N, C-alpha and C positions, 0 to 999 in steps of 0.2 A: 457414923464415925466419924472424926479428921484423916485429911489427906495421910497425916504421920500419921495414927493409924494404918493407914490403907497398907503405905510403903512398906511400916510394918510388917506387918502382918503377908503382902509379900517375900520381901526376902527371907524371912524364915522358909517362903512355901519353895526357895532357892537354895537353900541351906539346904531342908527337906530333902529335894532331888538331888542334888550333888552327895547325899549322904547314902541314899539309895543305890547309887553308882549308876546302872545300863537302861531303867527305863525315867524316858528325859522326853522333856517335853520345849516344843516351837511357838515361844512367842510374840510379842509386837509389841513394841519400846523405842523409843527415840531414839535417833543413831546421833551422836551427839559430834560424832566425824563426815556427820553429811547436813549440818544445817538443821541440826535437830529429826529429820523428818521424819516418820517411821519408815521401820524396816523388823526384817524373821532375826532374830536373836535363840540360838540354844543354851542359856542360860548356867551350864556345867562347865568346867578347865580343861575338857579333854568329853568333845563331844563324837570325837571315835570311835567312843565308847562303850556308845549308845549301843543298846540293841531291843529299844524301841520306841519309836519316836511320836508325838503326838501332838495334833495340834493343843496350842494351852492359848492366855487368857493376854488382854491386853495393859499395858502399864505406862500411864501417863507420864512418867518419872524414869528417866536413866541408874536405876541404884547402884550404890559401891558396892564394888567386890576387890576380892582379897585376888585375882585372876582375871584375866587379860577377854575376850569377847570377839565373836567374829559375825558381823551384821550380814544377812541375806533377804535379797529384793526379792528370794521366791520362798517357799516352804515345800513341802512332803511328810508325810504320813506315812508307816512300815513299822513293820515285825518283824522283817527281814536286815538282822544288821550287816551283812557283803553289799546289803541296797541301800541302805544309811554310809553304810562308810562308800561306795560310786559316788552317791551324791554329795557327799563333803567331800568328794577331793581326795581322799585319805585313804587311798589301797594298799597305801605302801607303807601303814602303821604297823603292821608288823615286820616287816623289813628292817627299821631302824630299831629294833629291840631281838633281831634274829642277833647270836652271837656265834653260832658254831653251826652250819651248810654243808650236811656228807653227802651227798646221794647215793652211794655203798650200789652204785645199779651200773646198768652199759644199756643202750637201749641197742634196738634193731628186732631179730625177728626170733617172739619166745622161742619157737622154737629149736632156735641153733642157739637154744642158751646154755646147753648142759655140756660146757666145757669148761675145761682147770686155768685159772687165775691167779698168779702170785703175788702180779704186782700193780700197783693205784700210786695213786699222788692222794689222796685220801684216807690210806691208813697201810702200816704195816703189818706184813705177817707173821706170826707170832706159833709157836709148834713147829707139830709139821705142816705143808705147806702144803703135800700133798692130799689133804685131804679137806683142801677148803675148792669151792667152785662154782659159778655161775648156773642159778638157776632160773626159772619162767618165775618172774615179779606178780605184787598182788593186783594190776590193772594195767594193761596194756595202753589203755587209751587215759589214762593220764602218765604213761610215761617210765614209765617201772618194768619195762620192757627184761630183762634179767636182773635180778637182783644176787650181793654176794652168798654163798653158805657155807656154814664155819660148823663141822663134822667135829664128833669128841679129839676131844687131841691137839686142834687147830683154832684160831681166838682174830680177832683186827686186833692193834693196836693203832687208834689213833689221834696220840698222840698228849703230846705233856704241857699239860692246863694250872702251871703255880701260878698264885698267885689271881685266880678268877673265880669268876662262883660256880664256874664247873668243877673245879676241882674242890670247890671250897664257897657255899651255895651263903653263908653266910656274906658277900662279899657283894649283893645282890639282893634289893631289896626284896623282891619274888624272883620265879623263875618256872617254866612250863617245857620238857624234855616233850616230841612228838617223832615217833618213828615207827615204821611200819615193823613188824615183827611175824614171826611163822614158828613157831618152837616143835621139834621133832620128836616126838615121844620116844622111836623106836627104837636109838639107842645113848644111851647116856645118863639117862632121865631118875637115877637110882642117888642116894647118897644130898648134897648142896649140890648146886648145878649155879652157875651165874648167867645171865641175858649181858646184864650192865651193869658195870663197875667200874668208880671215878674215887673209892673208897669208905662209901656212909657203910660196908660193912661193918667195919673196925676203928678199934681205938688208938689205930696207929695215925687213923689218917682221917677226915672230915672228905665230903663227899655224896653219891648218891649210890646207890646198888640198888636191884631189881635178882633176884632168884630164889630159888627153889631149894624148898629141903623134903625131900619122904619122906622120914619121922616126919609125919602128922598131916600131909599132902598141904602146904599150906607154899606160897606162894609169900616172899618177902619185902617189901616195897620198903625202904635203910635211907633217910639223911642222915650226913653227921654235919654238925659245925662243932664250934673254937668254946660251947656251951654242955651240945649235948648231942645226944644220936636220939631219931623218932624211928619208929617201925609201925609198920602197916603188913596189915597180913592176910589174906583172902586166900578160901579156899580150890583148891584148883579144882571144879566148876565155873569158879567164876572165869577165869581167863583163857578162850580158846584155845585147841591145841592140835597140831597138825594142818593149818589152816590159816590162812593171812591175815590178819588184821590189826585196825591202826589201835596204836598203844600213845597216851599223853600222860607223864608225869604230873602234879602243878607243883610248885613249891611256896606258904604262902608263912612270905615273915612278918616278925616284927623285929625293927630294932636288932636286927642279927640272930633272934630265936627263932626255930619254927613254931610256927601257930598251928598249922592245917598241912597234912598230904592230902592229898586229891589222887585218884586214879578211873582213868575215864577206858572203854574199850570201846572201837569206836562211836565216838562224841559220846558214851551213856557211861553216867556214873556208876561208877563198882560201889557199895558204902561193904568199907570191909568188916573182916570177921574181927577180930581184935587188933587195937592201937595200945602203941603203949610209948614210954619214954625214960632216957637215964640222963642224969646231969652229972655227966663222964669228966666230961671237958678233953677234947679231941684236938694233939697237934694235927699237920696236915703232912704226916709223913709220907704219904702215898700221891704222886700229886695228876699221875696217870691215867685214862679215860682206855676201861680195853670193852670188847665185845665180844661177851662168846669165855668170861673168863674174869674170873675174882684178881680187880689187883693188889699185886702179889708184896708193895716196897720192898723191905731187902729181900724177905724172904722166901725161896727159889720153891714155886708148887706144882707138881706134876701136872701138867695142862688135858690129861685125859680125867683127874681126878675129879676136878674145878668145872671142866666144862662144859659150858648147855651145846648140846646140839642145833641152832637155827639158821633161818633168814633172817636176812637185815636190811634195808630199805630206805630212803628219807630219812635219815637222820637231823630232827630241825631243836636250835636249843635257846630257848628267849627270854629275856634277861627280865621277864613281864611277867604278872598271873592273866593267862590269856581264858577266858567266860566258855562257858560251853554252849553257844553258840557258834564261837570261836573256834574251837578245838575243831569240832564239828566241818567250818569250813575248809579248814584243814585237812581233815581225812578227805574231803569232795576234788 
């Protein structure tokens, strides 16, 4: 095979590696900016997305690419995404995609957490403020000493997110929501109970919603965009109850249309029981984000009818699709 053929095959290999997304190779090739001396290179557009890195081959000529690459004087191979990111000095890769970060917690002695709290710079209290308090968080070592707990009849107003992808997911290419959650079934676990809502449950709005419907004993994960509403349903047994767990919700978009929804519990993917999509087209009439209540738009609902009893900690939203390894790292 001539040299042109070798280079063509190598370029095809690079494209295949790039399309594969997360399994990457680090190979040797000439660096045109360093006198054409051989250096190491990871031939993908964003090496920080690599979750597995293996030593590749030797390329005698620098191929043409539609993206820039970085050359290195040494190499590494690993199956650990966090280790790879640290080696590449891209540990802040998630931070630059973080569009919402609310701790919803207080640090301190967990034995002193059972105290009322009615004010915070991170949220406004709606409904009955006497039904809101701080409780021991999911993991003291991770800084979750005290977390906010809303009983039925109270909920958190995180703010107005008009013209952002928190209220309108179609404005982002993809999204990932991360939250520590403890659902309390001792009260308010009948009818429809909401835990997250920026409007995804109604044709009057866009956004997302996570709710439980006692009729059918199903949790609903819903996302509304300008063109459709997508719904994933999960059996009650798939979601932990009365104990802390890490919840991640991902939204994969394709030109403003929802391509796929995924739900993770403690870093593990949960297969939906049912899925559906409605091409009904939604206006963005409800742009506030609530925890523990349905987004009400212009209609006023009784908070004790739709609010869900739960504790919350560390809400983060990314305008990027996180892979499973990255989600597990968020949990840890």
